[in-house]
C-alpha positions, 0 to 999 in steps of 0.5 A: 320133108327133105331138102329136095322139096325145098329146092323143088319149090325154089326151082319152079319159082326160078323158072317162073321169075327167071332169077339166076342162082349163083350156086347152081352152075358151079356146084351142081351141074354144067351146061350140058347137064342143064340141057339134059335135065328133065323139064317140070311139066306142072309149071305154076301149079307147085308154086300156087299149091305150096303158097296155099298150103302155107297160108292155110296150114300154118294158121290151122296148125296154130289154132290146133296148137292153142286148142290142144294146149287148153285141152291139155291143161284142162284134162291133164292127159298125156294124149294131148302132150303127144298131139301138141308135139306132133302139131308143133313139128308140123308147123316147123316142117311147113316153115322150113320147107315152104317159108324158108325154102320158097319165100326167103331163099327165092325172094330174098337170097335168090342172087347168091344162096350159099351152099352151106345155107342150103344144106343147113336148111335141108338138115333142119327139114329132115329133123323137123320131119323126123320129129313130126313122124316119131311124135306119133310113135309114143302116142301109139304106144300110149294108146296100146297100153291104155287098151291092153294094160289099163291098170298099168296105163294109169300108173305110167301115163301122165303129162310130166312123163309124156313131156320127158318122152317128147324131149327125148324124141326131139333130141333124137330127131335133131341128131338124126338130121345131121347126116342129111347135111350131105343129101344130094339134090335129085333134080340137079345131080346128073351122076348115078347115086354113089354109096353115100347117096344110097346109104342116105336114101335107105336111112331116110326111108327107114327112119321116116317110113318103114320103121314107124309104119311097122310100129304102127301096123303091129300096135294098131293090129293089137289094138283092133284085136283087143277091141274085137275080143272085148266086144265078144267077151261078156262082162260077168264078174266084177274083176273082169268088169273092172279090167275091161270097162273102157270109157266111151271117149277112148274109142274116139281117141283110138279112131283118131290114132288110126286115122292119123297113122293111116293118112300118114302111111298113104300120103308118104307111100308114093314118095318112098316108092319114087325115091327107091325108083330113082335109086335103082331104076331111073333118075329123076334128073333124066326122065320127065315122068319120074320127075313128075311122079316125084313132084306129085309125091312130094306134094302129097307128102307135104299135105300130111302136115295140114290134115290133122286138124280136120281129122281131130275135128271129125273124130273128137267132140272135145276138140271141136268145143275147144276150137269153137271157144278159141274162135269165139274168144271164150277165154274162160277159166281153165280147170285146176291142175289137179282136180282129181286130188281135190275130189279125192280129198273131199271124198275122204273128208265126207267118208271120214265124217260118215264113219265118225257119225256112225261111230258116235251113234254106236257109242250113244245107242245102247246094245240090245240084250242079245248083242250084249250076250254075244259080246260077252 
C-alpha cells in the first residue's frame, strides 16, 4: 500500500479525535480548499477496520512465518523460502501503513509531523508493497518450471538459490520505492495532477498491478494447459512415465499458487481502477463518491496482507500440521539439513555390499561345464 492509505487512516482518526496537524495547512492546502474537500462518509469504520486488521493480521502472519520456517528447514524446498519472503513483506506492509501511519504518527506525533517523515514513511510503504507483490513472481516461475520442465527444476531449484533471488527482489523493491518519496496526497492536493503525478501513478500501477498480473496470467495459463495435457496423455513408456509423473502434493502447491495470485488480482483491481479514474476523470479531493470508492478500494487492497494464512490452511495439509505443532508448543527436533544425502549414502553402501556379496559368491561357486566351455 502507498502513502495515501497511511494518510487516510490518520485523517479519519484526526476527524474523530479533532487533533490539529501542523503540516496540513501550510504544506498541502489553504482554507478554501479545505472547505471544498470531499467528506469521508465512512466515519469510524476505517479506524475500527484497520485496528482490527493490525491486531489480527500481524499475529497471524507471525504464526505463518514460524510455520513456514519449520517447513523450510524440514523439507529444504525453495517453495517455502519464497513464501517466507512473501509473509515477511506482508508484515512490513502492515507495520508501516497501520502501526507507523496510524498509531505512531497520529497518537504520538500528531501535533507536528514533519513532511520529511511523512514522505519517508510513504516511500517505505511503497517498497514493502513492491516486495510483497514481487516475491510471488519467482514463486510462480518456480512452479512453472517444476511442472513444465521437471528435470531442469531439480537442478536449479534449491533454497540457497531461492534466497539469492529473494535478496535481489528485496533490493529492487527498496530502490523502486525511492521515486515515490514525491508521491502526492490525493485527499489533500486540490490541483489537477501534473506530469510528475502522472508519471508516478502510471509507474505505481505498472509495478504493483499490471506487470505482475501479466506474468501471473501467462505462467498460470501455461501451468493449467500443461496439467490438462497431462490428464489426457496416457503414460505408456518408461521415459514418459518418468517425465510426466507428478507428486500428489504438487497439485496442492499449484492450487495454493493460483489462489494467492487470484486473490491478489481481485483485491487490487478496484484500487488500480480508482487511481486511474482520479488521474483522468475526477479527483478524489472533490467528489465524495470517488473519495468513498478510493477508501473502500484501499481497505480491500490492505486485506491482501492478511488472507494468505487462511489460503495456506485451506490448501496445504503440511502447513496445517506445522501450525498445529506451533500452537500446541510441539517443538520436536527438525529433520537434518540434508536427509537425501544420508539416504543416498546408505543406499550406495547397501548396493555396494550386495554387489560385493554377489562377487564373492561367483568367486566361490564353481562354474558348470557349459559355462566353462563358453568362457573358454
